[in-house]
ZADO-684826 format. One record per residue (C-alpha): residue in one letter; x, y, z. Coordinates in pm, whole numbers, padded with zeros to 5 digits, always signed. Layout:
<atoms>
AXYZ
...
</atoms>
This chain:
<atoms>
M+06863+07061-16482
N+07107+07170-16751
R+07291+07487-16681
R+07170+07780-16887
F+07366+08086-16973
V+07276+08362-16729
V+07249+08728-16815
A+07562+08911-16712
V+07455+09245-16854
L+07311+09563-16705
L+07476+09463-16379
A+07494+09723-16103
I+07762+09540-15908
A+07916+09777-15661
V+08142+09524-15493
A+08518+09529-15501
M+08643+09235-15703
G+09009+09289-15621
G+09302+09279-15863
A+09565+09018-15923
V+09803+08962-15635
G+10134+08794-15573
A+10359+08745-15277
G+10352+08996-14995
A+10003+09131-15066
P+09905+09372-14788
V+09647+09268-14530
T+09360+09513-14496
G+09226+09550-14144
D+09282+09323-13846
G+09022+09057-13926
L+09046+08693-14019
R+09268+08609-14313
F+09374+08296-14497
E+09737+08279-14607
I+09748+08039-14902
T+10052+07895-15078
F+10113+07606-15314
A+10397+07357-15280
A+10671+07307-15537
S+10607+06934-15506
A+10259+06992-15650
R+10368+07236-15923
S+10710+07382-15994
E+10597+07649-16242
A+10449+07987-16150
V+10071+08020-16167
T+09854+08283-16327
G+09498+08201-16233
R+09273+08218-15931
V+09304+08109-15568
Y+09007+08016-15350
V+08912+07914-15002
A+08591+07718-14940
I+08433+07690-14595
S+08185+07420-14497
R+08022+07280-14186
E+08092+06925-14303
S+08335+06740-14526
T+08353+06391-14672
L+08597+06218-14904
Q+08345+06245-15189
R+08239+06601-15107
P+08516+06812-14957
P+08437+07183-14914
I+08556+07288-15261
Q+08313+07041-15421
Q+08025+07191-15223
A+08065+07535-15380
S+07775+07634-15608
P+07524+07919-15652
T+07341+07782-15347
G+07638+07608-15185
V+07896+07678-14916
P+08085+08007-14881
L+08355+08052-15146
F+08604+08337-15167
G+08843+08398-15457
K+09126+08622-15574
A+09316+08648-15904
V+09692+08590-15910
E+09965+08656-16167
A+10297+08470-16189
L+10257+08332-15838
R+10556+08113-15750
P+10562+07809-15521
G+10578+07917-15159
E+10454+08273-15223
T+10154+08377-15020
V+09810+08485-15136
I+09595+08649-14871
I+09219+08610-14872
D+09065+08835-14607
G+08753+09043-14557
S+08820+09241-14873
A+08795+08935-15100
F+08462+08897-15280
G+08263+08586-15190
H+07934+08406-15233
P+07685+08342-15077
L+07860+08549-14808
Q+08009+08852-14976
S+08286+08887-14714
L+08464+08675-14456
R+08341+08932-14205
D+07991+08787-14253
L+08092+08434-14149
P+07935+08334-13813
E+08163+08205-13542
G+08172+07826-13539
E+08341+07496-13623
Y+08422+07461-13993
W+08609+07262-14253
V+08825+07483-14476
Q+09000+07401-14803
A+09222+07602-15037
F+09233+07558-15415
V+09433+07694-15709
N+09277+07724-16056
V+09556+07732-16317
Y+09516+07949-16628
D+09694+07911-16962
K+09808+08185-17198
F+09626+08214-17531
A+09781+08433-17801
R+09480+08443-18029
A+09470+08505-18401
D+09243+08805-18347
G+09528+08989-18177
H+09411+08940-17819
T+09632+08765-17565
I+09430+08639-17271
W+09461+08401-16976
L+09191+08137-16924
H+09158+07792-16774
M+09228+07532-17041
D+08984+07244-17033
Q+09154+06914-16949
W+08873+06695-17082
E+08670+06737-16764
G+08426+06979-16929
Q+08538+07311-16774
Q+08467+07197-16419
W+08730+07411-16246
N+08708+07226-15913
R+08765+06888-16081
S+09012+06988-16353
P+09340+06798-16386
G+09646+07005-16303
N+09464+07225-16053
L+09594+07226-15696
Y+09425+07179-15360
S+09484+07137-14989
E+09340+06865-14772
P+09033+06987-14579
A+09120+07108-14228
R+08879+07134-13937
M+08904+07440-13713
R+08712+07687-13505
I+08675+08026-13671
D+08579+08356-13516
P+08612+08634-13774
A+08575+08899-13501
S+08887+08772-13326
G+09093+08781-13646
G+09410+08582-13691
A+09586+08410-13978
V+09510+08060-14109
K+09784+07907-14321
L+09680+07663-14594
V+09911+07482-14838
C+09791+07338-15169
D+10016+07034-15199
K+09794+06803-15402
T+09738+06797-15780
I+09427+06665-15953
P+09539+06378-16182
R+09480+06369-16554
I+09166+06229-16714
D+09206+05969-16988
V+08959+05911-17268
P+08739+05614-17166
A+08836+05278-17312
D+08645+05159-17617
T+08399+04871-17586
E+08219+04652-17837
Y+07956+04916-17904
V+08105+05242-17770
K+08399+05409-17944
H+08582+05738-17882
I+08791+05976-18086
K+08986+06284-17976
F+09224+06508-18169
A+09368+06859-18181
S+09171+07080-18419
A+09396+07259-18668
T+09137+07535-18719
L+09079+07608-18351
S+09440+07562-18242
K+09551+07820-18498
W+09284+08068-18386
W+09348+08023-18013
G+09728+08001-18042
H+09708+07692-17822
P+09613+07325-17883
I+09233+07292-17876
F+09080+06946-17879
L+08762+06803-18029
G+08614+06460-17970
A+08318+06230-18018
T+08159+05931-17848
V+08004+05693-18101
L+07746+05428-18021
L+07750+05158-18288
P+07430+04981-18395
K+07367+04613-18334
D+07558+04381-18571
Y+07783+04665-18695
D+08083+04433-18719
K+07883+04161-18895
H+07813+04384-19194
P+08140+04556-19291
G+07999+04675-19621
V+07700+04859-19472
K+07698+05234-19418
Y+07468+05407-19170
P+07285+05736-19115
V+07383+05936-18807
N+07197+06110-18525
Y+07423+06379-18380
I+07275+06450-18039
Q+07393+06784-17902
G+07447+06882-17540
H+07691+06968-17265
F+08031+06801-17242
S+08023+06432-17164
T+08225+06130-17273
Q+07948+05893-17163
P+07770+05686-17431
P+07464+05840-17599
G+07133+05747-17440
G+07306+05626-17125
F+07395+05302-17302
G+07567+05045-17083
R+07378+05118-16764
G+07147+04820-16806
Q+06842+05038-16853
E+06553+05029-17098
F+06754+05211-17363
D+07000+04918-17381
R+06716+04680-17459
F+06582+04916-17722
W+06920+04969-17888
L+06999+04599-17911
A+06651+04488-18020
E+06615+04322-18359
N+06356+04571-18483
T+06543+04889-18381
P+06648+05093-18687
R+07022+05077-18739
F+07208+05409-18719
L+07512+05568-18556
Y+07432+05762-18238
V+07697+06027-18170
T+07769+06288-17905
L+08032+06555-17971
Q+08288+06703-17732
H+08390+07062-17803
P+08475+07231-17473
S+08617+07581-17507
P+08843+07780-17274
Y+08525+07955-17159
Y+08274+07676-17110
D+08207+07302-17126
D+08072+07331-17480
S+08127+07592-17749
Y+07760+07622-17845
G+07872+07475-18175
V+07888+07799-18373
N+08146+08050-18492
S+08195+08328-18240
A+08401+08648-18233
N+08518+08569-17879
N+08514+08190-17885
G+08652+08110-18228
P+08535+07916-18535
Y+08385+07617-18357
G+08101+07580-18605
D+08342+07543-18896
A+08571+07312-18699
I+08282+07082-18611
S+08144+07061-18965
Q+08480+07054-19144
E+08695+06849-18905
L+08504+06666-18633
I+08205+06527-18823
P+08418+06422-19123
A+08649+06237-18882
V+08352+06052-18732
E+08197+05967-19066
E+08520+05847-19223
K+08610+05616-18935
F+08266+05469-18866
R+08115+05400-19208
A+07857+05675-19213
I+07648+05775-19511
R+07817+06103-19594
E+07514+06282-19734
P+07310+06568-19582
W+06989+06362-19569
A+07167+06104-19351
R+07282+06360-19090
Q+07018+06432-18827
L+07048+06664-18528
S+06879+06640-18190
G+06921+06782-17841
G+06752+06949-17547
S+06814+07271-17353
T+07163+07390-17455
G+07174+07088-17684
G+06846+07205-17837
W+07000+07546-17906
I+07305+07387-18071
A+07090+07150-18278
L+06881+07443-18400
A+07181+07666-18469
Q+07371+07400-18660
Q+07073+07337-18888
I+07015+07708-18949
L+07378+07805-19004
Y+07470+07494-19205
P+07142+07417-19385
D+07302+07217-19667
F+07508+06999-19432
Y+07226+06845-19225
G+06898+06685-19320
G+06683+06785-19022
T+06678+06877-18655
W+06473+06796-18345
A+06547+07079-18101
S+06375+07034-17765
C+06330+07319-17513
P+06628+07512-17652
D+06812+07786-17468
S+06693+08134-17558
V+06698+08211-17927
D+06570+08566-17872
F+06731+08798-17618
R+06400+08972-17573
Y+06306+08685-17345
H+06639+08557-17224
Q+06525+08328-16945
I+06287+08592-16807
V+06485+08904-16897
N+06453+09136-17195
I+06815+09248-17214
Y+06727+09533-17452
D+06450+09697-17251
D+06488+09586-16887
A+06687+09823-16667
N+06829+09542-16455
A+06858+09165-16488
Y+06834+09095-16116
W+06507+09260-16025
K+06197+09417-16171
D+06104+09769-16064
M+05742+09773-15945
G+05742+10141-15852
W+05727+10120-15472
M+05925+09801-15450
R+06168+09583-15639
V+06097+09214-15701
E+06395+08984-15749
R+06397+08762-16055
P+06428+08387-15989
N+06689+08177-16165
Q+06573+07824-16077
R+06232+07707-15966
Q+06113+07363-15854
P+05807+07201-16013
D+05602+07286-15702
G+05684+07655-15743
N+05948+07691-15473
I+06242+07904-15585
R+06587+07748-15555
S+06796+08052-15645
M+06774+08403-15783
M+06935+08551-16094
K+07195+08733-15886
D+07300+08415-15704
E+07430+08233-16011
N+07596+08544-16149
W+07760+08641-15819
Y+07885+08286-15770
E+08042+08291-16116
L+08209+08625-16036
V+08375+08460-15736
V+08488+08165-15949
G+08637+08388-16218
D+08615+08747-16334
R+08612+08851-16703
S+08389+08556-16797
R+08652+08308-16669
S+08417+08117-16438
G+08367+07822-16672
G+07991+07882-16638
Q+07731+07997-16883
</atoms>
């Protein structure tokens, strides 16, 4: 299921989120605490960002504890830091906000795998006068626990008894390596560049990209130009339609009777999320203009597109459906049509299942003598996977001030 942006309004959160900390932060109480540092060998510069500890009952090479954190995943606890230098200690104890356990005090005694992690923020001196710190996407699609440049410790197995207290020292001495743009193939091509429009607005280099699937016999007809289907969606550098996986779509795309056109996905991650929603925004910048004035012209110039509105089609589902609809509405003379499937909410009167104008609370519905929690995800058979509060509380652990990288 695609992630959908969750209501973060009308929130009656009465939990202490904690401020930014540096070295020598005081320990509150005598309970369990994690003393986390990062090594100069992993990063020599100071860090403004967020430090976490994840706790799991199991750990594998593919799924260490930090990769198991999610709205319904393992316990995760986080704390903001400012100008934290290598070797300085951050303390995560019972006062640190967590999810699904709100405090380390709630952790049952037992054998666990623990892992520390550092999420590095960058400084953005924006053109609107605001200077803010956010995690800069590194072409991973705002996945904080997989983002290049972030730091982590190797998982450690230990017995934990919060009632007995004690200090656990963890050192983040590993750095996630960079991600390169995938290599081009016969049919799949990539572009990536710094947007002049967005970089000026954000006061920091902001990148745009595209993955282009060429039609059959593209190279055999150098004089032919093609219409384009711009399929919208979350960040991905994979080929449109899942091309290259040997599935039915490959046979369709390479069939003699398949209409010839360029099939294109766009990459426009923002410092807030894995896609910008493709529109101009007071808090996210002029992504709509950058896409229509920089990114699409770059695609169409390089790949022999028919540069006319009738030849530009939009499609997408879920968040991609919202973007496809918004692009057509806001730039009606630039595109020739849109197929928007199951789009994200276009009316905040029914935002998922919340009317943000009239409802007193996004997490539950007041029934008079009782309160009924609102679900966030439901399986086809009706079983509820998570509640509205679960996704929002998890994101608050990952990052305050909308810095979670989530919707």
